[in-house]
C-alpha positions in Angstrom: 22.7 -12.7 10.5 21.2 -11.8 7.2 23.2 -12.5 4.0 26.4 -12.5 5.8 26.0 -9.3 7.8 24.7 -8.5 11.2 21.5 -6.5 11.1 21.1 -4.6 14.3 17.8 -4.0 16.0 17.8 -0.3 15.1 18.2 -1.1 11.4 15.4 -3.6 11.5 13.2 -0.9 13.1 14.1 1.6 10.4 13.3 -0.9 7.7 10.0 -1.9 9.2 9.0 1.7 9.9 9.5 2.5 6.2 7.1 -0.3 5.1 4.3 0.2 7.7 2.6 3.2 6.0 2.3 1.4 2.7 1.1 -1.8 4.4 -1.6 0.1 6.4 -3.1 1.6 3.3 -3.1 -1.5 1.1 -6.0 -3.4 2.8 -8.1 -0.2 2.7 -7.5 0.3 -1.0 -8.4 -3.3 -1.7 -11.6 -3.1 0.2 -12.6 0.2 -1.4 -11.9 -1.2 -4.9 -14.0 -4.3 -4.0 -16.9 -2.2 -2.9 -16.8 0.0 -5.9 -16.8 -3.0 -8.3 -19.4 -4.9 -6.4 -21.9 -2.0 -6.3 -21.1 -1.1 -9.9 -20.5 2.5 -9.0 -19.4 4.8 -11.8 -15.6 5.3 -12.0 -13.9 8.5 -12.7 -13.7 9.2 -16.4 -11.4 11.8 -17.6 -12.5 13.4 -20.9 -10.2 15.6 -23.0 -11.2 19.3 -23.0 -13.4 20.3 -26.0 
C-alpha cells in the first residue's frame, strides 16, 4: 500500500515506464557535459542578427 491506496502492478509498470526514457538520457548528458568542460571545447554561442 502506498499512501493509503493499493497500487497495482500494472500502475507501477506505467509509472516506471514513463520515467525510464528520462533516466536513460540523464547519465549521457552528464558525461557529455563533463567532457565538453574538461576539454574546454567551445560552446554554442548565439549572436543576434546584424
